[in-house]
N, C-alpha and C positions, 0 to 999 in steps of 0.2 A: 513608500518602499515597494520594490518589485520583488516578487517571490518565486521560488521553485518548490514544488511539492513532488517528491519522488515516491511517496508511499501513501497512496489513497485508494481505498476499495470502492468500486462502483456501488455495490449493494449496501455499503455502510454510509453512503453519501446521499441517500434518498430523503431529503428534508420534507417537512410538512407540505410545503408548496409543491414540490416535485411529486410527492405521493398523490396529492389531489389531482394534478394534471395527468398522471399515469392512470389513475383510477377512472377519470372521466374518459380518457382515450379508450378504455376497455369496458366501460359500463359496469364498473365494480362499485358497489355501495360501500361507503366508509362511515365510521362512527364520527361523533363530534370531535372537534380539535383536541380537547383535553384527553379523550380516550385514544385518539390517533397518535398523539405525542407519546403516550405510554407504550404504544406498539413500535415506535421509532427510536426513542431515546433510552439509553441504558440507565437503570436506576443507580444511584450513588452507592447503594449498599451491596453491590455485587461481591461475591466471595472470591471468584477467580476467573481466569480466561474462559473456562468451559461454560460458566454461566453467561459470560459476555457473548459467546458465540451464538447463544439462543436468540439474541436480539436481531439476528439476520433473517429469521424465518419470515417475518411479515414483509420487509422490503423485497425479498426474493420472490414472494408470491405475486408482486406487481411487475416482475421482470421475466415473464415467460412467453412473450410474443416478440416477433422481430421489431414491430413498430415501437413497443414500449422500451425495448433495449436501446434502439437507436435514439429515441427521444430522451431517455434517461442519460445517456452519454452526453448528448448535446446540452441538456439542462444542468448537469453537474459541472460541466466545463464552463458554462455561462456563469454559474455561481462563483466558481473559482476565479474566473477572469475579473468579475466585479469586486473581488477581494484583493486584487493586485497580483494574482499569479500570472506569470508570463510563460511558464513551461511546467507541464506535469506529466506523470505517467500513471494512468488509471489501470488498476488491476481487477480482474474478475476471473472466475472459474467457469468456463463454458459448460461443464457438466452439471452445474447447479441451475442452469436455465433451460433444462430439457424436460421438465416435468409434464409439460402440455404437448409434447410431441416434436419440439424443435430438435434438430441435430446440432452437435457442437459446431459444425460448419456454418449452419444458419445463424447461430448465436454470434460467432466471430464476424460474419458478414454484416450483421445488424450493427454491431459495435463499431465496425469500420465506417458504416454509413453515418452513424452519429458523429464520429470523429471528423468526417468530411464536411458535415453541416455546421461545424464549429469554427470560429476564427481564432481560437486559442491554440497556440502551438502545443500539441499534445501527442502522446504515443500510448500504446496499449501493452500490458503484460498479461500473459495467460497464466492462470494459477493451476498448478497441480495440487490436489487436495490430499491431506493426511486423512487416513481412515482405513476401514476394512471393507473388502468386497468391491472396491472401485478401481481395481488394477487396470481393467480394460479401458475404463474411462480416462485414467491418467495416461495410458499408452496412446490413446487417441489424441489427447491434448498435446502431447509431445510431437506426434506426427503432424498435427495441424500447425503447430508452432514452426516446425521445419518448413512446411509448405508456405506459410504466410510471412516468414521472417523478412524484415527489411531494415535498413539502417536508420530510417526516419519516416514519419508520416503513416505509421500503421503499427503492426505487431513487432515490437523490438526486443522482446525477451520473455523469459519465463519466471515464475515465482513458485515457492512452496508455501502453502498456507494451511490453516486449520489447527486442530487441537494438538499443539506441540507436546504438552505434558503426557498425553495418552499415546501418541504415535511418534516415536523418536526420529529425529532427522536422519540418523544412520540408516533407517529402513528404506530411504529413497536414494541411496548412493548409486545404484545401478541406473536408475532413470536419469539422474543428472550427469552421470558419466557419459551417457548417450548424448545428452544435450550439449555437453562440452565437445564431444566428437563432431557433432553437427555444426559447431560454431555458434550456438545460441547462447547469448549472455543471460545470466540469471541472478536473481536475488533470492535469499532464503530467510523466512521468518525463523529466528533462532535467538536463544537467550532471553526469552520473554516468559513463557510458562515453564520452560526447562532451563537448566543452568548452563554454565560456561562450556560444558562438554558438547552441548548441542551446537554451539558456535564453532568449536574445534572441528566437528564433523562437517559443517557447512563450508568452512575454509578449505578443508582437505578435499571436498567434493568439487571445488572450483568456483564457489560463489564470488561474484564481483562485488556484491553488496550484501549486507546483513540487515534484514528487517528487524528493527528494535535493537538487539544486541545489548540490551540494558544490563544483563547479568554477567557480562564479561569480567567485571571486577572480582568475581568469585575465584578466579584463577589468574594469577599474574602472568603465567606462561601464555595464556590465551590472549591477554591484552598485548603481549609482545608479538604474538602471531599476527594479530590484526594490524599492528604497526608495520611489521616486516613485509606483510603481503600487500599493504597499501589499500586494504579493503575499507569501504565506507559504511558507517553505521547509519541506518535510517531511523533516527529516534523520534518518538511521538509522545511528548510529555503528558498531555491530558489522558491519552489512551493508557500509558504506563501507570498513571495514578488510578484510573478507574478499574483496570483489570488486576490491580494489586501486583503488577510485575515489580513494583517498588512499594514496600509497605509504608515507608516514611519518606515523603517527597523532600524533606530537608536534607536527606542523604542521596538525593537523585544524582547519579554519577556523571551527568552530561559535562559539567564544567571540569571535572577531574580528567575526563577523556580529552576534552578540548585542549586543556592546558598541558597535557602530556603528549600532544601531537598525534592523537588518534583522529582519523578523519570522521567528523560527525556532521549530520544534517538534522534539520528540524522539519517535521512533517505532520500531517493531520491524522492519518490512518482512516478514520471514519467520521467525516464531517457531521453527519446527522445523528448517528448513534451516540457520539460524544458531545454533540452540541457545540462544535468548535469551528474555527476557520484558521487558515495559516497565519493571518495577521494576529489573531488571538494567541496562537502558540508562541509567536515571537514576543508579543507583549508580556506573556506569562514568564518567559525566560528572562526578559529584561527586568521586570518588577521583582521577581523572586530570587534571581541569581545574578543580577547586575550585569547581564549580557549587554555590552556596549554596542553602539552603532557600527564601529569598526569591526568588531567580532562578528556581528550579524552579516556584514558584507563578506567577510572571510568565509563564513559558513555557507552562504549562498553560492560563492564561487566554487567551494568544494562540491556542492550539489551539481553545479554546471559541469564540472569535470567528471563527476560520477554518472551523469545521465547516459542512458543508452541511446545516444544519438550521434550525428556526425560532427566532426571538428568545427565545421563552419557554424553550426547552430550553437555549439559550446562557446565559441568566440563571441558570437552575437549576444548570448545570454550574459556573459561576463561584462561585456561593454554596457549592456542595459542596467545591470546591477550597480556598476560603478557610477553610472550617470544619475 
């Protein structure tokens, strides 16, 4: 199979091997593999998304120099390519990589360098972060997105990420109204740690895609809104299980959405933190929900259509998927 992954975080994809390479590059001492894995992998007994977000602290500590960011992008894309990915959009928040003195501009330039050094067709999304006291940083990310935005081969959009349950989507309406005015496409994490109301806000704000959207089923009107607007959900089964976005995976709504003509895609979210790959995600859906090969192809074509890229690339992706 050839895959598309529209929802993958750079800092959540720093595997054991990549962590070692980045540490060596920066002369950072690491513990043994067993301890290192505990710093990288989310434990199964997490209570919620907020606990899950703490797992990003260590990988982020390895991503504070231009060389490490560029190399991380290249290595993550290499891992994805080896798993059959033919197109992906990697997201990261420039403001989270400035602890050692880099500017957000430096961070973006480094990520673009990593993109250039990879032979996987990929693009970048810049994340605006939910939180308090980071308004200036978010404004800067938006300005830089406007500066760097391109149709393909670089920064192709924005995202809203972070602790959704603590900082409602609605709080970021003004920022994303500006993004819409600037013509910057964006995806918003919604309906993961917060309910269907969060998805409603994201749709009203003009999101082209919803990150996760798993809890749309809580409000039938929101499901209808998703259908009517033609928005695509970037669903991530393993992540949704680990973060308890869904308490009982037997009731995972993916197939219900798919069978009721909601546009759904399958994605990894955080390859390293969840110990997954895109091929594992598809196998999981096949084994546990009877997702057929025909339906898998249909989902991948939906992902091609929803990608923030040019029509020529979308046509190529669909041709590759069908072959």
